[in-house]
C-alpha positions as CSV (number, residue, x, y, z in Angstrom):
1,D,64.7,124.0,134.3
2,V,66.3,127.2,132.8
3,I,69.9,125.6,132.8
4,A,68.3,122.2,131.3
5,G,66.6,124.4,128.6
6,F,69.8,126.3,127.7
7,L,71.7,123.0,127.3
8,Y,69.1,121.4,125.3
9,A,69.0,124.5,122.9
10,I,72.8,124.2,122.5
11,L,72.5,120.6,121.8
12,I,69.8,121.2,119.2
13,L,72.0,123.7,117.5
14,V,75.2,121.6,117.5
15,V,73.6,118.2,116.5
16,F,71.2,119.7,113.7
17,H,73.5,122.5,112.4
18,P,74.1,121.0,108.9
19,V,70.3,120.5,108.5
20,V,69.2,123.8,110.1
21,D,71.4,125.6,107.5
22,L,69.4,124.1,104.6
23,I,66.1,125.2,106.1
24,D,64.2,128.3,104.9
25,N,64.5,131.8,106.5
26,F,61.5,131.3,108.7
27,N,63.3,128.4,110.4
28,L,66.6,130.3,110.5
29,T,65.0,132.9,112.6
30,Y,63.5,130.2,114.7
31,K,67.0,128.6,115.3
32,Y,68.1,131.6,117.2
33,A,64.8,132.1,119.2
34,P,66.0,130.2,122.4
35,L,69.2,132.1,122.7
36,I,67.1,135.5,122.3
37,I,64.5,134.4,125.0
38,I,67.6,133.4,127.5
39,R,69.3,136.7,126.9
40,T,66.2,138.8,127.5
41,A,65.6,136.8,130.7
42,F,69.2,137.6,131.7
43,E,68.7,141.4,131.2
44,M,65.5,141.3,133.3
45,T,67.4,139.6,136.0
46,A,70.1,142.2,136.0
47,V,67.5,145.1,136.4
48,E,65.9,143.2,139.1
49,K,69.2,142.6,140.9
50,I,69.8,146.4,140.9
51,E,66.4,147.0,142.4
52,E,67.0,144.2,145.1
53,Q,70.4,145.8,145.8
54,L,68.9,149.3,146.4
55,A,66.0,147.7,148.4
56,S,68.8,146.1,150.6
57,L,70.3,149.4,151.7
58,R,70.6,149.6,155.4
59,I,72.0,152.2,157.8
60,A,75.8,151.8,158.2
61,K,76.4,155.2,159.8
62,R,74.7,158.1,161.5
63,S,76.2,161.5,162.2
64,T,76.2,162.8,165.6
65,L,73.7,165.6,166.2
66,S,75.2,169.1,166.4
67,E,74.7,171.7,169.1
68,E,72.6,173.7,166.8
69,P,70.4,171.3,164.8
70,A,69.2,172.3,161.4
71,Y,67.6,170.9,158.4
72,L,69.9,169.2,156.1
73,L,69.0,170.9,152.7
74,D,71.6,169.5,150.2
75,I,74.5,167.0,150.1
76,D,77.5,166.5,148.0
77,V,80.6,164.1,148.3
78,S,84.1,164.9,147.0
79,R,85.3,163.1,144.1
80,P,88.0,160.4,144.4
81,A,91.5,161.7,144.1
82,Q,93.2,159.3,141.6
83,S,92.6,155.8,143.0
84,E,91.4,156.9,146.5
85,S,87.8,156.8,147.4
86,S,85.8,160.0,148.1
87,R,87.0,161.5,151.6
88,F,84.5,164.2,152.4
89,V,80.8,165.0,152.6
90,A,79.5,168.5,152.5
91,V,76.1,169.6,153.7
92,S,74.3,172.8,153.4
93,C,72.0,173.5,156.4
94,S,69.1,175.8,157.1
95,N,71.0,177.7,159.8
96,K,73.0,179.2,156.9
97,S,76.2,177.1,157.5
98,I,77.9,174.4,155.7
99,R,79.1,171.3,157.5
100,V,82.0,169.0,156.4
101,Y,82.1,165.4,157.5
102,N,84.4,162.4,157.1
103,R,82.9,160.2,154.2
104,E,83.3,156.8,155.8
105,T,82.7,157.6,159.4
106,L,80.4,160.6,159.2
107,N,82.6,162.4,161.9
108,F,82.1,166.0,161.9
109,L,85.3,167.9,160.7
110,R,84.5,171.6,160.3
111,E,81.8,174.0,159.7
112,Y,81.5,177.3,157.8
113,S,79.0,179.7,159.3
114,D,79.7,183.1,157.5
115,R,76.0,184.2,157.6
116,P,75.4,187.3,155.4
117,G,72.4,185.3,153.7
118,V,70.8,181.9,153.1
119,L,73.2,179.2,151.6
120,N,71.5,177.4,148.5
121,G,73.2,174.1,147.4
122,V,76.6,172.8,148.0
123,R,79.2,171.3,145.5
124,F,82.6,170.0,145.4
125,A,84.9,170.7,142.7
126,H,85.4,167.6,140.3
127,R,89.1,167.6,140.2
128,C,90.0,168.8,143.7
129,D,88.3,167.1,146.6
130,S,89.2,169.8,149.1
131,T,87.4,172.7,147.3
132,V,83.7,173.3,148.0
133,F,81.2,175.9,146.7
134,S,77.9,177.2,147.8
135,A,75.5,179.9,146.5
136,C,74.0,182.5,148.7
137,S,71.2,184.9,148.7
138,D,73.5,187.8,149.2
139,G,74.4,187.6,145.6
140,T,77.6,185.6,145.7
141,V,78.9,182.1,145.1
142,K,81.7,181.3,147.7
143,C,84.5,178.8,147.7
144,W,86.1,177.3,150.5
145,D,89.3,175.2,150.9
146,I,88.7,172.6,153.7
147,R,92.3,172.1,154.3
148,L,92.6,175.6,155.7
149,A,91.9,176.3,159.4
150,T,89.9,179.6,158.4
151,Q,86.3,180.6,158.1
152,K,87.2,182.9,155.3
153,A,86.3,181.9,151.7
154,V,89.3,181.5,149.5
155,Q,87.2,183.2,146.6
156,V,84.0,184.9,146.1
157,F,82.2,185.0,142.8
158,S,79.9,188.2,143.0
159,G,76.7,188.8,141.0
160,Y,75.0,192.1,140.2
161,P,73.6,194.3,143.0
162,S,69.9,192.9,142.6
163,N,71.0,189.2,142.3
164,V,69.6,186.7,145.0
165,F,70.9,183.4,144.1
166,I,68.8,180.3,144.9
167,S,70.5,177.6,142.7
168,F,73.9,176.9,141.2
169,D,76.4,174.3,139.7
170,I,79.9,174.0,138.5
171,N,80.6,172.1,135.1
172,C,82.5,168.9,135.0
173,S,85.7,170.5,133.9
174,D,85.6,173.1,136.9
175,L,85.9,176.0,134.4
176,I,82.6,177.5,134.6
177,I,80.1,178.3,137.5
178,C,76.4,179.3,136.7
179,A,73.9,180.6,139.4
180,G,70.2,181.2,139.0
181,T,68.4,184.1,140.7
182,E,65.1,185.0,142.3
183,K,62.9,187.1,140.3
184,V,63.3,190.8,141.1
185,E,60.9,193.1,139.6
186,N,60.8,191.7,136.0
187,D,64.5,190.4,136.1
188,T,65.6,186.8,136.2
189,F,69.3,185.8,135.4
190,L,71.5,182.9,135.0
191,V,74.8,184.4,135.9
192,F,78.2,182.8,134.7
193,W,81.8,183.1,136.0
194,D,85.2,181.8,135.2
195,A,86.1,179.4,137.8
196,R,89.8,178.8,136.8
197,G,92.6,179.6,139.3
198,V,90.4,179.3,142.3
199,T,93.2,178.1,144.5
200,D,95.6,180.6,143.3
201,C,93.6,183.8,143.9
202,A,92.9,183.7,147.8
203,S,90.2,186.1,149.0
204,T,89.8,187.8,145.7
205,T,86.5,188.6,144.2
206,K,85.6,187.6,140.5
207,E,83.2,189.5,138.5
208,P,80.7,187.5,136.1
209,L,81.5,186.7,132.5
210,G,77.9,187.4,131.5
211,V,74.3,186.4,132.0
212,Y,71.3,184.8,130.3
213,S,68.2,187.0,131.0
214,E,65.5,186.1,128.3
215,S,64.9,182.4,128.9
216,H,62.9,182.4,132.2
217,N,60.3,184.7,133.6
218,D,60.5,183.4,137.3
219,D,62.7,182.1,139.9
220,V,65.5,179.9,138.5
221,T,65.1,177.0,141.0
222,R,67.7,174.6,139.5
223,I,70.9,174.7,137.6
224,C,72.5,171.2,136.5
225,F,75.5,170.9,134.2
226,H,76.0,167.8,132.0
227,P,78.1,165.1,133.7
228,I,80.5,164.6,130.7
229,E,79.8,167.6,128.4
230,P,81.1,170.7,130.0
231,S,79.4,173.1,127.8
232,L,75.8,171.8,128.3
233,V,73.7,173.0,131.1
234,L,70.1,172.7,132.2
235,S,68.0,175.4,134.1
236,G,64.6,174.9,135.7
237,S,62.2,177.5,136.9
238,T,58.9,178.2,138.7
239,D,57.8,179.3,135.3
240,G,57.4,175.5,134.5
241,L,60.2,175.4,131.9
242,V,63.3,173.4,131.7
243,N,65.9,175.0,129.3
244,M,68.9,173.3,127.8
245,F,71.9,175.5,126.8
246,D,75.2,175.2,124.9
247,I,77.2,177.8,126.5
248,N,79.9,177.7,123.9
249,K,77.6,179.7,121.6
250,D,78.0,183.3,121.2
251,N,74.7,184.5,122.6
252,E,71.7,183.3,124.5
253,D,69.4,182.8,121.5
254,D,71.9,180.6,119.8
255,A,72.8,178.8,123.0
256,L,69.2,177.8,123.8
257,I,69.0,174.2,122.3
258,T,65.6,173.3,123.5
259,T,62.7,174.2,126.0
260,C,60.7,171.5,127.7
261,N,57.5,172.5,129.6
262,S,56.6,170.6,132.8
263,D,53.4,172.6,133.3
264,S,54.4,173.3,136.9
265,S,57.0,175.0,139.1
266,V,60.3,173.0,138.8
267,S,61.8,171.7,142.1
268,S,64.5,169.2,140.7
269,I,66.3,168.4,137.3
270,G,68.8,166.0,136.1
271,W,70.4,164.0,133.4
272,S,70.0,160.2,132.6
273,G,70.2,157.6,130.0
274,K,73.2,156.2,127.8
275,D,75.7,159.1,127.4
276,Y,73.2,161.2,129.4
277,K,70.8,162.2,126.5
278,Q,67.8,162.2,128.5
279,V,66.5,165.0,130.9
280,Y,64.1,164.5,133.9
281,C,62.3,167.1,136.0
282,M,60.2,166.9,139.2
283,T,57.9,169.7,140.2
284,H,56.8,171.2,143.5
285,D,53.3,169.6,143.2
286,E,55.0,166.3,142.9
287,G,54.8,165.7,139.2
288,F,57.4,164.1,136.9
289,C,58.5,164.6,133.4
290,W,61.1,162.7,131.4
291,W,62.4,163.6,128.0
292,D,64.7,162.0,125.4
293,I,66.9,164.9,124.0
294,A,68.4,162.4,121.4
295,Q,64.9,162.7,119.6
296,L,65.1,166.5,119.0
297,D,66.2,166.0,115.3
298,T,63.7,163.3,114.5
299,E,60.0,163.0,114.1
300,D,59.6,161.0,117.2
301,P,58.2,162.7,120.5
302,I,60.8,163.6,122.9
303,T,58.6,162.9,126.1
304,L,59.1,159.5,127.5
305,L,56.9,159.9,130.5
306,H,54.7,162.6,132.0
307,V,53.0,161.9,135.4
308,L,50.9,164.8,136.8
309,D,51.1,163.5,140.5
310,V,53.4,160.6,141.3
311,R,51.5,160.2,144.6
312,D,48.6,158.8,142.6
313,S,50.5,156.8,140.3
314,V,52.8,154.7,142.6
315,C,51.4,151.9,144.9
316,V,53.3,151.8,148.1
317,G,51.1,149.4,150.0
318,N,50.3,150.3,153.5
319,N,53.0,153.2,153.4
320,S,52.2,156.5,151.6
321,L,54.1,158.8,149.2
322,H,54.0,162.4,150.4
323,Y,56.7,164.0,148.3
324,L,59.5,163.7,145.9
325,V,63.1,164.5,146.8
326,G,64.9,164.1,143.5
327,G,66.3,161.5,140.8
328,L,69.1,158.8,140.9
329,Y,70.4,157.6,137.6
330,H,72.1,154.2,138.1
331,E,74.8,154.0,135.4
332,K,75.6,150.3,135.6
333,A,72.0,149.3,135.0
334,D,71.2,152.2,132.8
335,K,68.0,152.8,135.0
336,L,66.5,156.0,136.3
337,F,65.1,155.9,140.0
338,L,63.2,158.6,141.9
339,I,63.5,159.0,145.4
340,G,60.5,160.2,147.5
341,G,59.2,159.8,151.0
342,T,56.8,160.2,154.0
343,L,56.5,162.8,156.6
344,T,57.8,160.4,159.2
345,G,61.0,159.7,157.4
346,N,60.4,156.7,155.2
347,I,62.2,156.7,151.9
348,H,60.8,155.2,148.8
349,L,62.9,154.2,145.8
350,I,60.9,154.4,142.6
351,S,61.7,152.7,139.5
352,C,61.1,154.6,136.1
353,S,60.2,153.1,132.8
354,R,58.5,154.3,129.6
355,D,55.5,152.2,130.8
356,G,55.1,154.1,134.1
357,L,56.6,154.2,137.6
358,S,56.7,151.3,140.3
359,L,58.0,151.0,143.8
360,A,61.4,149.3,143.9
361,G,61.8,149.3,147.7
362,T,61.3,151.2,150.9
363,L,64.0,152.2,153.5
364,C,62.7,152.4,156.9
365,R,63.5,153.2,160.5
366,G,66.2,155.8,159.5
367,H,64.8,159.3,159.5
368,A,62.3,160.6,161.8
369,A,60.9,163.5,159.7
370,T,60.9,164.7,156.0
371,V,63.9,163.8,154.1
372,R,65.2,166.9,152.2
373,S,68.4,165.7,150.5
374,F,70.3,162.7,149.2
375,C,73.6,161.8,147.2
376,W,74.2,158.6,145.5
377,N,77.8,157.3,145.5
378,L,78.2,154.8,142.3
379,T,81.6,153.7,143.6
380,D,80.5,151.7,146.6
381,E,76.7,151.6,145.8
382,S,75.9,153.8,148.9
383,L,73.4,156.4,149.7
384,L,73.5,159.4,151.9
385,T,70.4,161.1,153.1
386,G,69.7,164.2,155.3
387,G,66.3,165.5,156.7
388,E,64.5,167.8,158.9
389,D,65.5,165.7,161.8
390,A,69.0,167.0,161.5
391,Q,70.3,163.6,160.8
392,L,72.9,162.5,158.2
393,L,72.8,158.9,157.3
394,L,74.8,156.6,155.3
395,W,73.1,153.6,153.7
396,K,75.0,150.6,152.2
397,P,73.8,147.3,150.8
398,G,73.3,144.8,153.7
399,A,75.0,147.1,156.3
400,V,74.4,146.3,160.0
401,E,74.5,149.4,162.2
402,R,76.7,148.9,165.3
403,S,74.7,151.1,167.6
404,L,71.1,149.8,168.0
405,A,69.9,152.9,169.9
406,K,68.0,155.1,167.5
407,K,68.5,158.7,167.7
408,A,65.4,160.3,169.5
409,S,65.5,163.6,167.5
410,M,62.2,164.5,165.8
411,K,61.4,167.2,163.4
412,I,63.3,170.3,164.6
413,A,62.2,173.8,164.6
414,S,63.6,176.1,161.9
415,S,62.8,179.7,160.8
416,V,64.0,178.9,157.2
417,Q,61.1,177.5,155.1
418,N,61.1,176.5,151.4
419,R,61.9,179.9,149.9
420,V,60.6,179.0,146.3
421,R,57.1,180.1,145.5
422,V,54.7,177.5,144.2
423,H,53.9,177.8,140.5
424,N,50.4,179.4,140.2
425,T,48.6,177.2,137.6
426,S,45.6,175.2,137.5
427,L,47.6,172.2,138.3
428,K,48.1,173.4,141.8
429,S,44.4,173.2,142.7
430,R,43.9,169.8,140.7
431,K,41.5,167.7,142.5
432,K,43.3,164.5,143.6
């Protein structure tokens, strides 16, 4: 019927074209209506196709359990070198180690277990797929070269004596590293380093370029550089604020572009939208905020969506939604998704629009406990997930897992708990 309607519309336009051109403006508008309707239907189908593709993700690979199981807290994949696909996966673990795996097979390659403090986050360099970074609670950011058979970091970026780093990121040009600190007494910092020459200065220590110290008054839980603009960076904190900076400016006051208030402790932040001009945030009490930074210089409000508790806003049928893990921006579809889950390991994919949130799909029979981390790979439309069951899973559209024997590991014991304090506001005790 759709094809027949399409052909009929074309026939009308071709046969009556000379007549239609003589009709008034109202009918000229009507002339193009069938094409507008068809185009809108096509766009809706494209978005639905992406949602179906995400919902069709199936387990392709599982990592082998290590001798010392640990929570998998953060995941990153190496960037493709020239035309090659990404080769490595790095995972930050609750036992103060970083593990590196083969990207396609999830075979274990090596582990860095220098343990002066708790490791927070893991990132590959953007232009070198063998260089991986992690922040540490001992006040350093360490860099390893996974080509070398050594446990020693090739470079150490040291902070100030009181610094306890709990978040960090490296910008898209691999020039600047920024780390966020816990609040110590009345001090909270964003610390910056020059990351150039990291592979040429083996085992040397770099001092900071400087700090921002006035924009947050509590733990800086998240740092996130812009994907394509190297000078733009977001910071999120348990004070509820998400700050956007342009670090090319001379001082902190001038660098602060805008402050968005989530009204709760920030657990995750990221960029989305065309040219990445939108910012989203999740909170420790499962709230969600979404802002359009492109509207800063207009009279229009920048808030696209503010949901106090996603668990109350998304219908997941017979399942439940216990927590949020983070956001996933799908560039091809220009669509933002949230990833959440259940205490038993099910993963919910949640579609975001200005009208609200809706369930796009659920991934089941993968993890056996809370999912703590994930990484989306746009190149092959795959998803990596890690959890408290110590499993690293690779999901691909329509994949079939060769081994039918599910790993029997359940939630493991760990001495490392969530180190971020819950923001003490009235929202914390909000009646569900």
